[in-house]
C-alpha positions as CSV (number, residue, x, y, z in Angstrom):
1,M,-27.0,-8.4,-15.2
2,E,-24.8,-10.9,-14.0
3,K,-24.8,-12.6,-10.7
4,Q,-21.8,-14.0,-8.8
5,W,-21.3,-15.6,-5.4
6,I,-18.6,-14.4,-3.0
7,K,-18.0,-17.6,-0.6
8,T,-17.2,-16.8,2.9
9,S,-17.0,-19.0,6.1
10,S,-19.1,-16.3,7.7
11,K,-22.1,-16.4,5.7
12,K,-24.6,-19.3,5.3
13,Q,-25.1,-21.1,2.1
14,E,-23.3,-20.1,-0.7
15,G,-22.0,-16.8,0.4
16,Y,-23.2,-13.3,-0.6
17,P,-24.3,-12.3,-4.0
18,L,-22.5,-9.7,-6.3
19,W,-24.7,-8.4,-9.1
20,I,-23.0,-6.6,-12.2
21,G,-24.8,-4.6,-14.9
22,Q,-26.1,-1.1,-15.6
23,D,-29.1,0.8,-14.4
24,L,-29.5,-1.5,-11.1
25,T,-31.7,1.1,-9.2
26,E,-34.8,-0.7,-9.7
27,K,-33.3,-3.9,-9.0
28,I,-31.6,-2.6,-5.7
29,I,-35.0,-1.2,-4.3
30,Q,-36.6,-4.4,-5.3
31,R,-34.3,-6.8,-3.7
32,E,-32.9,-4.6,-0.9
33,I,-36.1,-2.9,-0.1
34,T,-39.3,-4.0,-1.6
35,E,-38.7,-8.0,-1.2
36,S,-36.8,-7.6,2.3
37,Q,-38.8,-9.6,5.0
38,E,-37.1,-8.9,8.1
39,T,-35.5,-5.5,8.0
40,T,-37.2,-2.7,10.0
41,G,-35.4,0.1,8.7
42,W,-32.8,1.5,6.2
43,V,-30.0,3.6,6.9
44,L,-28.0,5.3,3.6
45,V,-24.6,6.4,4.1
46,T,-23.2,8.2,1.4
47,D,-20.9,11.6,0.9
48,Q,-21.8,15.0,-0.2
49,N,-20.7,14.6,-3.8
50,I,-22.6,11.5,-4.3
51,Q,-25.7,13.0,-2.6
52,R,-25.1,16.0,-5.2
53,I,-25.0,13.7,-8.1
54,Y,-27.4,11.3,-7.4
55,Q,-30.1,12.9,-5.6
56,Q,-32.8,11.1,-7.5
57,K,-31.4,7.6,-7.3
58,I,-31.2,8.4,-3.5
59,Q,-35.0,9.7,-3.4
60,D,-36.1,6.6,-5.3
61,L,-34.3,4.4,-2.7
62,E,-36.3,6.7,0.1
63,A,-39.4,6.1,-1.9
64,G,-39.3,2.2,-1.8
65,A,-38.9,2.2,1.7
66,K,-41.9,4.6,2.2
67,N,-44.0,2.1,0.4
68,K,-43.4,-0.3,3.0
69,S,-44.1,2.2,5.8
70,L,-40.5,1.6,7.3
71,P,-38.1,4.4,8.2
72,F,-35.4,5.2,5.8
73,L,-32.5,7.6,7.0
74,T,-29.9,9.3,4.9
75,L,-26.4,10.3,6.6
76,V,-24.0,12.4,4.8
77,I,-20.5,12.5,5.4
78,P,-18.0,14.6,3.9
79,P,-15.7,13.1,1.0
80,G,-12.0,12.1,1.4
81,E,-10.3,10.0,4.0
82,S,-10.7,12.5,6.9
83,S,-14.5,11.0,7.5
84,K,-12.7,7.2,7.9
85,S,-12.4,8.0,11.6
86,L,-13.7,6.7,15.1
87,Q,-15.1,10.0,16.0
88,K,-17.4,10.1,12.6
89,V,-18.2,6.4,13.3
90,E,-19.5,7.5,16.9
91,E,-21.4,10.5,15.3
92,L,-23.2,8.3,13.1
93,A,-23.7,5.6,15.6
94,G,-25.3,8.4,17.9
95,V,-27.8,9.6,15.2
96,I,-29.0,6.1,14.4
97,A,-29.3,5.2,17.8
98,G,-31.2,8.3,18.5
99,K,-33.5,7.4,15.7
100,D,-34.4,4.0,17.4
101,F,-33.0,2.0,14.7
102,G,-32.7,-1.5,15.9
103,R,-30.7,-4.8,15.4
104,K,-33.0,-5.4,12.0
105,T,-31.8,-2.4,10.6
106,K,-30.1,-2.7,7.0
107,I,-27.2,-0.2,6.1
108,L,-26.7,0.9,2.7
109,A,-23.3,2.1,1.6
110,L,-23.5,4.3,-1.5
111,G,-20.4,5.9,-2.4
112,G,-16.7,5.0,-3.1
113,G,-14.0,3.2,-0.8
114,V,-14.3,5.7,2.1
115,V,-18.2,5.4,2.2
116,G,-17.8,1.4,1.9
117,D,-15.1,1.0,4.6
118,L,-16.7,3.6,7.0
119,A,-20.3,1.8,6.7
120,G,-19.0,-1.3,6.8
121,F,-17.4,-0.9,10.0
122,L,-20.3,1.0,11.6
123,A,-22.6,-2.0,10.4
124,S,-20.1,-4.5,12.1
125,I,-20.4,-2.9,15.6
126,Y,-23.7,-1.1,15.8
127,M,-26.0,-3.3,18.0
128,R,-22.8,-6.0,17.6
129,G,-23.8,-6.3,14.0
130,V,-26.7,-5.2,11.4
131,E,-26.6,-6.2,7.6
132,Y,-25.0,-3.9,5.0
133,V,-25.0,-3.5,1.3
134,Q,-22.1,-2.3,-0.7
135,I,-23.4,-0.1,-3.6
136,P,-19.9,1.0,-4.8
137,T,-19.8,4.1,-7.2
138,T,-16.1,4.5,-8.3
139,L,-14.1,2.1,-10.6
140,L,-11.8,1.5,-7.4
141,A,-14.5,0.7,-4.9
142,Q,-16.2,-1.9,-7.5
143,V,-13.0,-3.8,-8.3
144,D,-11.6,-3.6,-4.8
145,S,-12.9,-2.3,-1.5
146,S,-16.5,-3.3,-1.8
147,I,-15.5,-6.9,-2.1
148,G,-13.9,-9.0,0.5
149,G,-15.3,-7.9,3.5
150,K,-12.6,-5.7,5.2
151,T,-14.0,-2.8,7.0
152,G,-11.9,0.0,8.9
153,V,-11.2,3.5,9.6
154,N,-7.9,5.2,10.1
155,L,-5.7,6.4,13.1
156,F,-2.8,9.4,12.9
157,E,-0.6,6.5,13.1
158,G,-1.6,4.6,10.0
159,K,-4.3,3.6,7.5
160,N,-7.0,1.2,8.6
161,L,-5.4,0.2,11.9
162,L,-9.0,-0.2,13.2
163,G,-11.4,-2.5,11.7
164,S,-12.8,-5.7,11.0
165,F,-13.5,-8.7,8.6
166,Y,-17.5,-8.3,8.1
167,P,-18.8,-9.3,4.8
168,P,-21.8,-7.6,3.2
169,C,-25.0,-9.4,2.5
170,S,-24.9,-8.2,-1.3
171,V,-22.8,-6.3,-3.5
172,W,-24.1,-4.1,-6.6
173,I,-21.8,-3.1,-9.3
174,D,-23.7,-0.7,-11.4
175,E,-21.6,0.5,-14.3
176,D,-23.6,3.6,-15.1
177,F,-22.2,5.1,-11.9
178,L,-18.9,5.2,-13.8
179,T,-20.1,8.0,-16.4
180,T,-19.7,10.7,-13.6
181,L,-16.0,10.0,-12.6
182,E,-13.3,12.3,-13.1
183,I,-9.9,11.3,-14.4
184,K,-8.4,10.9,-11.1
185,D,-11.1,8.3,-10.2
186,W,-10.2,6.4,-13.4
187,V,-6.7,6.5,-12.6
188,N,-7.2,5.1,-9.1
189,G,-9.4,2.0,-10.4
190,Y,-7.2,1.3,-13.4
191,G,-4.1,1.2,-10.7
192,E,-6.1,-1.4,-9.0
193,L,-6.7,-3.5,-12.0
194,L,-3.3,-3.4,-12.9
195,K,-2.4,-4.8,-9.7
196,H,-4.6,-7.6,-10.1
197,G,-2.8,-8.4,-13.3
198,V,0.7,-8.2,-11.7
199,L,-0.6,-10.6,-8.8
200,K,-2.5,-13.2,-10.9
201,D,-3.3,-12.4,-14.3
202,E,-0.8,-11.5,-16.9
203,G,-3.9,-11.6,-19.4
204,L,-5.6,-8.7,-17.7
205,F,-2.2,-6.7,-17.4
206,K,-1.5,-7.1,-21.1
207,A,-5.1,-6.0,-21.9
208,I,-4.6,-2.8,-20.0
209,E,-1.2,-2.2,-21.9
210,D,-2.9,-2.6,-25.1
211,Q,-5.9,-0.3,-23.9
212,L,-3.2,2.4,-23.0
213,D,-1.1,1.9,-26.2
214,Q,-4.4,2.4,-28.5
215,N,-5.4,5.5,-26.1
216,R,-8.4,3.5,-25.4
217,T,-8.2,3.5,-21.9
218,F,-10.6,5.4,-19.1
219,N,-14.2,6.3,-19.7
220,R,-15.2,3.7,-22.2
221,I,-18.5,3.0,-20.6
222,S,-20.4,4.6,-23.3
223,E,-18.1,3.7,-26.4
224,A,-17.2,0.1,-25.4
225,P,-19.2,-0.9,-22.4
226,A,-18.6,-4.7,-23.1
227,E,-14.8,-4.0,-23.2
228,L,-15.0,-2.1,-19.9
229,T,-17.2,-4.8,-18.4
230,A,-14.9,-7.6,-19.5
231,I,-11.9,-5.7,-17.7
232,I,-14.0,-5.3,-14.2
233,L,-15.0,-9.0,-14.6
234,R,-11.5,-9.8,-14.8
235,G,-10.2,-7.8,-12.2
236,I,-12.9,-8.9,-9.8
237,T,-12.2,-12.6,-10.6
238,V,-8.7,-12.4,-9.4
239,K,-9.9,-10.7,-6.0
240,K,-12.8,-13.1,-5.8
241,E,-10.5,-16.4,-6.0
242,I,-8.0,-15.0,-3.7
243,I,-10.7,-14.2,-0.9
244,E,-12.4,-17.3,-1.2
245,A,-9.2,-19.1,-0.5
246,D,-8.4,-17.1,2.2
247,E,-10.9,-14.8,3.8
248,K,-9.3,-13.6,6.6
249,E,-5.7,-12.7,5.4
250,Q,-3.8,-15.6,6.9
251,G,-1.9,-16.0,3.9
252,L,-2.9,-15.7,0.4
253,R,-4.7,-13.0,0.8
254,K,-1.6,-10.7,1.9
255,L,-0.7,-10.6,-1.9
256,L,-3.5,-8.1,-2.6
257,N,-1.2,-5.8,-0.4
258,Y,1.1,-5.5,-3.4
259,G,2.1,-1.5,-3.4
260,H,0.4,-1.1,-0.2
261,T,3.3,-1.1,2.1
262,F,4.7,1.8,0.5
263,G,1.3,3.5,-0.7
264,H,0.0,3.4,2.6
265,A,3.0,4.9,4.1
266,L,2.6,7.9,1.2
267,E,-1.0,8.4,2.4
268,A,-0.1,8.4,5.9
269,L,2.9,11.0,5.0
270,Y,0.6,13.4,3.2
271,Q,-2.1,13.0,5.8
272,Y,-4.6,11.5,3.5
273,E,-4.7,14.8,1.3
274,G,-3.1,15.6,-2.1
275,C,-2.6,11.9,-2.7
276,S,-5.6,9.2,-3.5
277,H,-5.1,5.9,-2.2
278,G,-5.0,4.6,-6.0
279,E,-2.2,7.3,-6.7
280,A,-0.2,6.1,-3.9
281,V,-0.5,2.6,-4.3
282,L,0.6,2.8,-8.0
283,K,3.7,4.7,-6.8
284,G,4.0,2.1,-4.3
285,M,3.7,-0.7,-7.1
286,V,6.7,1.2,-8.8
287,Y,8.7,1.3,-5.6
288,E,8.2,-2.3,-4.4
289,A,9.0,-3.6,-7.7
290,E,12.4,-1.7,-7.8
291,I,12.8,-3.6,-4.4
292,A,12.2,-6.7,-6.0
293,V,14.8,-5.7,-8.8
294,C,17.5,-5.1,-6.2
295,L,16.8,-8.4,-4.5
296,G,17.1,-10.3,-7.5
297,L,13.3,-11.8,-7.5
298,L,12.0,-9.2,-10.7
299,N,13.9,-9.2,-13.9
300,N,14.4,-5.8,-16.1
301,E,12.2,-6.5,-18.7
302,D,9.4,-7.1,-16.4
303,F,9.9,-4.2,-14.2
304,S,10.2,-1.8,-17.3
305,R,6.6,-3.0,-18.3
306,I,5.3,-2.5,-14.7
307,R,7.0,1.0,-14.6
308,N,5.9,2.2,-18.3
309,L,2.4,0.9,-17.6
310,I,2.2,2.9,-14.1
311,D,3.8,6.1,-15.8
312,G,1.2,5.9,-18.5
313,I,-1.7,5.6,-16.0
314,L,-0.3,8.5,-13.8
315,K,0.2,10.7,-16.6
316,R,-3.3,10.8,-17.2
317,G,-3.7,12.2,-13.9
318,R,-1.8,14.8,-12.0
319,D,2.0,14.9,-10.8
320,L,2.6,14.0,-7.3
321,P,5.1,15.1,-5.0
322,S,8.2,12.9,-4.7
323,P,8.8,11.2,-1.3
324,T,12.5,11.2,-1.8
325,K,13.3,13.8,0.9
326,N,11.1,11.9,3.3
327,I,12.5,8.5,3.2
328,E,12.8,8.1,7.2
329,D,9.4,9.4,7.6
330,L,8.2,6.8,5.4
331,I,9.9,4.0,6.8
332,G,8.6,5.2,10.1
333,F,4.7,4.7,8.6
334,M,5.8,1.3,7.5
335,K,7.2,0.1,10.6
336,R,3.6,0.4,11.8
337,D,2.0,-1.5,9.0
338,K,-0.2,-4.4,10.5
339,K,1.3,-7.0,8.2
340,N,4.9,-6.8,9.9
341,R,6.3,-9.5,11.6
342,G,8.4,-8.3,14.6
343,N,10.9,-5.6,13.5
344,E,10.7,-6.8,9.7
345,I,8.6,-4.9,7.4
346,S,6.2,-6.9,5.2
347,F,6.3,-6.3,1.4
348,I,4.4,-8.1,-1.4
349,L,7.1,-8.2,-4.4
350,P,6.6,-9.4,-7.9
351,E,8.7,-12.2,-9.2
352,K,7.3,-11.6,-12.5
353,I,3.9,-10.3,-14.2
354,G,1.4,-12.7,-13.0
355,K,3.2,-14.1,-9.8
356,T,4.2,-12.2,-6.4
357,R,5.6,-13.1,-3.2
358,E,5.7,-12.0,0.6
359,V,9.2,-10.9,1.4
360,F,10.3,-9.5,4.6
361,L,13.0,-6.7,5.3
362,K,14.6,-5.3,8.3
363,E,14.8,-1.4,8.5
364,E,18.6,-1.3,7.7
365,D,18.1,-3.3,4.6
366,L,15.4,-1.3,3.4
367,R,17.4,1.7,4.0
368,R,20.2,0.6,2.1
369,I,18.3,-0.4,-0.9
370,F,16.6,3.0,-0.7
371,F,19.8,4.8,-0.8
372,K,21.2,2.5,-3.7
373,R,18.6,2.9,-5.9
374,K,18.1,6.6,-5.4
375,F,14.4,6.5,-4.8
């Protein structure tokens, strides 16, 4: 088990710890329940899939709380983006309050990005803030949403329009959870790792290229755990360095949104069904790389590498509907993006593999590029 610290201005001393390893359940029980001195009760937030697959782990966590004679409540939500809503937050908060959980409650977020975002937002506003722990169960959540302290829920008008910066008290990256992932979950996670490579680490990008070329991508936890751990660590390091330099997304952290302006619009267009976050962002990275080519920021060689690697990853998953006939709807959703400046839409565009920058485009310029390139 390896330990790292995520530095943050809103946490005392070093920041908050991030643990990486395998079979960490006993360590989680020990550090988050058994050794917890001030906590007066635990609320586990998870989804129906995780509850079904990891029933024993949940029971072990409950037993740890029982040994301390303190309450433990498990709240189960439906899987998927539809659960990231104010209605669901209010529902969960009502149950917690009805069970008399107070300000020393600790929330445990066991699940993927939806669970982590929802539970983190709930923790940030319940009793004006209680501690929470991230226990991500997907590759995407392990290398992205569990790190950095962003929480949020969706509105009809767009993704994550309501949220807060609220760091967890700790993060546990247990690679054993990856053994039960489906192919689409690996696609989502590798897409985020690839994004980190384009942003700041060409070596990470090349490592994923090599894996795909040699048919060694996806589900390597049992066959080559050290290789997968190394890639996860490399991806985490990229995000860790960025958020430590810009916790509240005033500048540098915006680079993490590469692929997200287009990707979030795709998700909203499909109403968060039929197109996962990872798939949408992968598509978004291709489209935004094409925009970079149109603007003369990115050369064709690097664009081809980005497109070919993304195509190779997406082929492992499923065919996605083309947004070509919905350009106006996509632009409409992009105009609601919270990163925009006035009437200009914010994009993070690659200048080369390993370097990106923020560019603002007017609606008419974006429409002209779309139709010129026949997206």
